[in-house]
C-alpha positions as CSV (number, residue, x, y, z in Angstrom):
1,M,66.4,7.4,-17.9
2,S,65.4,9.3,-14.8
3,T,63.8,12.8,-14.8
4,P,63.7,15.4,-12.0
5,D,60.2,14.1,-11.2
6,D,61.8,10.7,-10.2
7,K,63.7,12.4,-7.4
8,R,62.6,10.6,-4.2
9,E,61.9,12.6,-1.0
10,R,64.4,12.0,1.8
11,L,62.7,10.6,4.9
12,Y,64.0,10.7,8.4
13,K,63.4,8.5,11.5
14,V,62.0,10.3,14.5
15,A,62.0,8.7,18.0
16,F,58.8,8.9,20.0
17,D,59.6,8.0,23.6
18,L,57.0,5.6,25.0
19,P,55.4,5.7,28.4
20,E,56.9,3.0,30.7
21,K,53.8,0.7,30.5
22,T,53.7,0.9,26.7
23,A,57.5,0.5,26.5
24,H,57.3,-2.7,28.6
25,W,54.6,-4.2,26.3
26,A,56.4,-3.0,23.1
27,R,59.8,-4.2,24.4
28,A,61.3,-0.8,23.3
29,S,61.7,2.6,25.0
30,A,60.8,4.4,21.8
31,E,59.0,3.9,18.5
32,R,60.7,5.3,15.5
33,L,58.5,6.7,12.7
34,W,59.4,7.9,9.3
35,A,58.9,11.6,8.6
36,G,59.4,14.1,5.8
37,K,60.6,17.7,6.0
38,T,58.1,20.6,5.9
39,S,58.8,24.2,5.1
40,V,59.2,25.0,8.9
41,R,62.5,24.2,10.6
42,M,62.3,21.3,13.0
43,E,58.7,20.4,12.0
44,V,58.1,17.2,10.1
45,Q,55.2,15.3,8.6
46,V,54.7,11.7,9.9
47,R,54.8,9.2,7.0
48,N,53.7,6.0,8.6
49,T,51.1,4.8,11.1
50,P,52.4,4.1,14.6
51,F,52.0,0.7,16.4
52,Y,52.5,2.1,19.9
53,V,52.6,5.9,19.9
54,K,49.3,7.6,20.9
55,G,47.9,10.8,19.5
56,V,49.7,10.8,16.2
57,A,48.5,9.6,12.8
58,F,49.8,9.4,9.2
59,G,50.4,12.9,7.8
60,D,50.3,14.8,11.1
61,I,52.8,17.6,11.6
62,V,55.1,17.3,14.7
63,R,57.9,19.4,16.1
64,V,61.2,17.5,16.7
65,R,64.5,18.3,18.4
66,A,68.0,17.0,17.7
67,D,69.1,14.9,20.6
68,H,72.9,14.9,20.1
69,E,73.5,12.4,22.9
70,R,71.2,9.9,21.4
71,R,72.2,11.0,17.8
72,E,68.6,11.1,16.6
73,L,65.6,13.3,16.1
74,V,63.2,13.1,19.0
75,F,59.5,14.1,19.1
76,E,58.9,17.3,21.0
77,E,55.3,18.2,20.4
78,F,52.2,17.8,18.2
79,V,51.6,20.7,15.8
80,S,48.6,19.8,13.6
81,E,46.5,16.9,12.4
82,S,46.3,15.7,8.9
83,G,42.7,14.4,9.0
84,H,43.9,10.8,9.1
85,S,43.2,8.6,12.2
86,A,45.2,5.8,13.6
87,V,43.6,2.6,14.9
88,R,45.3,-0.5,16.3
89,V,43.8,-3.9,15.6
90,I,44.9,-6.9,17.7
91,I,44.1,-10.2,16.0
92,K,42.9,-12.7,18.6
93,G,41.2,-15.5,16.5
94,D,42.8,-17.9,14.1
95,G,42.0,-16.9,10.5
96,M,40.8,-13.4,11.5
97,G,43.5,-11.7,9.4
98,G,41.6,-12.4,6.2
99,E,38.3,-11.1,7.5
100,V,40.0,-7.9,8.9
101,D,42.0,-7.5,5.6
102,T,38.8,-7.7,3.5
103,M,36.9,-5.2,5.8
104,L,39.8,-2.7,5.9
105,R,40.1,-2.8,2.1
106,A,36.4,-2.2,1.7
107,F,36.9,1.0,3.8
108,D,39.9,2.1,1.7
109,C,42.4,1.9,4.6
110,S,46.0,0.9,4.6
111,W,47.9,-0.8,7.4
112,E,51.2,-2.3,8.6
113,I,51.5,-5.6,10.5
114,D,54.1,-6.2,13.2
115,A,56.5,-9.2,13.1
116,T,54.1,-11.3,15.2
117,G,51.3,-10.8,12.7
118,S,48.8,-10.0,15.5
119,L,49.2,-6.2,15.8
120,W,48.0,-4.1,12.9
121,A,48.6,-0.3,12.7
122,V,45.7,1.0,10.5
123,D,45.6,4.3,8.7
124,V,42.1,5.7,8.3
125,P,42.1,8.4,5.6
126,P,40.0,11.6,6.0
127,H,37.4,10.5,3.4
128,V,36.5,7.2,5.2
129,D,33.1,7.0,7.0
130,Y,34.7,6.1,10.3
131,A,31.4,5.7,12.1
132,S,30.5,2.8,9.7
133,M,34.0,1.3,9.9
134,R,33.9,1.5,13.8
135,T,30.6,-0.3,13.8
136,A,32.1,-3.1,11.6
137,L,35.2,-3.3,13.9
138,L,33.1,-3.4,17.1
139,R,31.0,-6.2,15.7
140,I,34.2,-8.3,15.4
141,V,35.4,-7.1,18.8
142,S,32.1,-8.3,20.4
143,E,32.8,-11.8,19.0
144,G,36.1,-11.8,20.8
145,K,38.1,-12.2,17.6
146,I,39.9,-8.9,17.7
147,G,40.7,-6.0,20.0
148,I,40.9,-2.4,18.9
149,E,42.4,0.8,20.2
150,E,41.7,4.2,18.7
151,S,45.1,5.7,19.2
152,A,44.6,9.0,17.3
153,L,41.2,10.1,16.0
154,A,41.0,13.1,13.6
155,R,38.5,15.8,14.4
156,A,36.2,14.9,11.5
157,H,36.2,11.2,12.6
158,R,35.5,12.2,16.2
159,D,32.7,14.6,15.1
160,G,31.2,11.8,13.0
161,L,31.0,9.7,16.2
162,G,29.7,12.6,18.3
163,L,32.8,12.3,20.5
164,P,34.2,15.3,22.5
165,E,37.5,17.0,21.7
166,S,40.3,14.6,22.7
167,E,42.5,15.5,25.6
168,P,46.2,15.7,25.0
169,D,48.3,13.0,26.7
C-alpha cells in the first residue's frame, strides 16, 4: 500500500547548449540534465552530474526558459551553487576502472559512466576533503592512466585548494 510519503518528485529534462568544440567532441549540440522544481518560477535544481556542461554540479540552482520552438526547457543562467563539485575522469588505462571506483568510494563520491565506459561524471559532495581526493587523482594522472577535468568546483572545495574565485564562462 502506498502512502503520501511514497509520492515521487517529478523531474524535468533541461537542455544545456554546448560550445561548438565540446559539441563536436560530445557528438551532441546540447546535454540534457535532470532537474527538479524549486519554489521560484523557472528556477530548477540540477539532479545529476553533467558529462560535458561546465560550471554546473549536482544540486545547483539554475534559471531556465521554455523554448517553444525546440519544445524543451533550456538553461538560461546559473543562480546558486549547492556545495557539490563536478569532476570528469577519463579512463585511459586498461583495468583502471576498478582502481578509480575504489578511490571514489573511499571519498564517498557517486558517479555516472557514459556508454563508452571511459568518461565518468563524478559528484563530489560538500563534506568531501577535495584537496586529498585531488592529490589521489593527480597521482593516477601522473601515471598516464586517467585524465581529469574539474568542470565545476564549489567555493569550499576551491578554498580548500587555495584557488581563486572561478570566472564565469
